[in-house]
C-alpha positions in Angstrom: -25.0 44.9 5.8 -23.7 42.8 9.4 -26.2 40.1 9.6 -25.1 39.9 4.9 -21.4 39.8 6.5 -22.6 37.1 9.0 -24.8 35.0 6.9 -22.3 34.9 4.2 -19.0 33.7 6.7 -21.5 31.0 7.9 -21.6 29.9 4.4 -18.6 30.0 3.0 -17.7 27.7 6.9 -20.6 25.5 6.2 -19.0 25.0 2.6 -15.5 23.8 3.9 -16.5 22.0 6.4 -18.7 19.6 3.5 -15.5 19.8 0.9 -13.0 18.9 3.8 -15.9 16.3 5.1 -16.0 14.6 1.9 -11.7 14.9 1.2 -11.8 12.9 4.4 -14.0 10.1 4.0 -12.5 7.3 2.8 -13.0 5.5 -0.8 -12.2 1.9 0.4 -11.6 0.4 3.7 -9.9 -2.8 3.7 -10.0 -5.3 6.8 -8.4 -8.7 8.0 -8.6 -10.0 11.1 -6.4 -7.3 12.4 -5.9 -4.4 10.9 -8.1 -1.5 9.8 -6.8 0.9 6.4 -8.4 3.3 5.5 -7.6 5.4 2.5 -9.3 8.2 1.2 -10.1 10.1 -1.8 -6.5 11.7 -2.9 -5.2 7.7 -2.6 -3.6 8.2 0.7 -4.0 6.2 3.5 -5.0 8.4 6.5 -5.8 4.9 8.6 -4.2 1.7 10.5 -5.8 0.8 12.8 -5.5 -2.3 15.2 -9.3 -3.6 15.0 -8.3 -5.3 18.6 -7.0 -2.0 20.5 -8.3 0.3 18.2 -4.7 2.1 18.6 -3.4 3.7 14.8 0.0 3.1 13.3 -0.7 6.0 10.7 2.2 8.9 10.7 -0.2 12.0 11.0 0.7 14.7 8.6 2.4 12.8 6.4 1.0 11.6 3.1 1.2 7.7 3.0 0.1 6.7 -0.6 -1.1 3.3 -1.8 1.0 3.7 -4.8 3.1 6.1 -6.2 5.5 6.8 -9.0 8.4 7.1 -9.6 9.5 9.7 -12.6 12.9 11.4 -12.6 14.5 10.4 -9.9 11.1 11.7 -7.9 7.6 10.2 -6.1 4.9 11.5 -7.7 1.8 10.9 -5.3 -1.6 10.2 -6.6 -4.9 12.6 -6.4 -7.9 11.2 -6.6 -9.0 8.0 -6.4 -12.1 5.5 -7.2 -13.3 2.0 -6.3 -14.6 -0.6 -7.9 -15.9 -3.4 -5.4 -17.5 -5.5 -8.0 -14.2 -5.5 -9.9 -12.6 -4.7 -6.5 -10.2 -2.5 -8.4 -8.5 0.8 -7.1 -8.3 3.4 -9.7 -5.9 5.9 -9.5 -5.0 9.1 -11.1 -1.8 11.3 -10.6 -0.4 14.7 -11.8 1.2 13.9 -14.1 -1.6 12.7 -16.3 -1.2 9.2 -15.1 -3.4 6.7 -14.5 -2.8 3.4 -12.0 -5.3 0.2 -11.8 -5.3 -2.0 -8.7 -6.6 -5.2 -7.9 -7.2 -5.3 -4.2 -7.8 -8.5 -2.5 -8.3 -9.0 1.2 -8.0 -12.4 3.2 -8.0 -13.2 6.6 -4.7 -12.0 7.2 -3.8 -9.9 4.3 -4.1 -8.2 1.7 -2.6 -9.0 -1.9 -2.5 -6.1 -3.8 -1.2 -5.7 -7.8 -0.8 -3.3 -10.7 -2.9 -4.2 -13.3 -2.1 -1.3 -15.6 0.0 2.1 -16.1 -1.6 4.4 -18.3 -0.4 7.5 -19.6 3.0 6.2 -17.8 5.5 9.6 -20.0 9.0 9.1 -18.1 7.4 7.3 -15.6 10.2 4.3 -14.9 9.4 2.5 -11.8 6.3 2.3 -9.1 6.6 2.2 -5.7 4.1 0.8 -3.0 3.6 3.0 -0.5 5.7 4.7 0.9 3.4 4.8 3.9 5.0 6.6 6.7 3.6 4.7 10.6 4.6 5.4 14.0 6.4 2.1 14.4 9.7 2.5 14.9 11.5 0.1 17.5 13.0 -2.3 14.6 13.2 -1.2 11.1 13.7 -4.3 8.2 16.4 -4.3 5.2 15.8 -7.4 3.1 12.0 -7.8 3.8 9.9 -4.5 4.2 8.7 -4.6 7.5 8.7 -2.6 10.6 7.6 -3.8 14.5 7.5 -3.1 18.2 6.4 -5.5 21.0 3.1 -5.1 19.7 3.1 -5.2 16.0 4.1 -5.6 12.6 3.6 -3.9 9.6 4.8 -4.9 6.0 5.2 -5.9 2.5 6.2 -8.8 1.0 7.0 -8.9 -2.8 5.6 -11.4 -4.3 7.1 -10.7 -8.1 11.1 -10.7 -9.4 10.4 -6.9 -10.4 9.2 -5.8 -6.9 12.0 -5.2 -4.0 12.2 -3.5 -0.7 12.9 0.4 -0.7 12.3 3.0 -3.5 14.0 2.4 -6.7 17.8 2.9 -7.1 20.6 2.6 -9.4 22.3 -0.2 -8.3 23.0 -3.9 -8.1 20.2 -5.9 -6.7 22.2 -8.5 -4.7 21.2 -12.7 -6.2 19.0 -13.2 -3.8 17.0 -16.7 -3.6 14.1 -18.9 -1.8 16.2 -23.1 -1.5 12.9 -26.0 -0.6 14.1 -27.8 2.2 12.6 -29.6 4.7 13.8 -31.1 8.2 11.8 -33.8 8.4 10.3 -35.2 5.6 8.2 -37.1 7.1 6.3 -34.4 9.3 7.4 -31.7 7.3 6.6 -33.1 3.6 7.4 -31.3 0.2 4.5 -30.1 -1.5 4.1 -32.1 -4.8 4.9 -29.0 -6.8 8.0 -28.9 -5.5 11.4 -30.9 -5.4 14.0 -30.6 -2.3 16.7 -28.3 -3.7 14.7 -26.7 -5.3 15.8 -22.8 -6.3 14.0 -20.1 -6.8 14.9 -16.1 -7.5 14.0 -13.7 -4.3 10.8 -12.2 -5.6 9.6 -14.6 -7.6 6.0 -15.4 -8.5 4.5 -16.5 -5.5 1.8 -19.3 -5.8 -0.6 -17.2 -2.8 -3.6 -16.2 -3.7 
């Protein structure tokens, strides 16, 4: 009887360890010249670490989704994630039956993320990149979503008008814009497709690739 109980406990423990390992294993690892980001099978960022020092910048114990949904004033976290390396897309499933498909491009110094589709959205009226909980808190940006200390900075820059910093809010967003200007047109010529004094609304679709 004792052997049977011990065997049952060992089997249960082994099953728990196997399940936990599967849950913790990243389904996606993003890498630039400076940083490595792991995303697990729930669509949560489990690690943001420096490739130079190995230092970890993600806050343990707080869920940091790569993309969450905004439904009735509440954050809806993803429950599962699947990555397609051929298409470079990440598909996230949510508890409200919604499904999001994200395009991810890995560049030398940054990552470019684009929401391609949001299916079965129901009453979801906004999406939120993150929120991402980091260990950095010395300086927190106001207009641009960035945090930094004396060694590192982590931030998200909007590339479209419909993307603003922070969680959705029922308030006006001040009219802001980019202004094309060169302090020295001979040394720093304005690119041919732009002209001096040209204005673009903040977050307007950029030509960054």
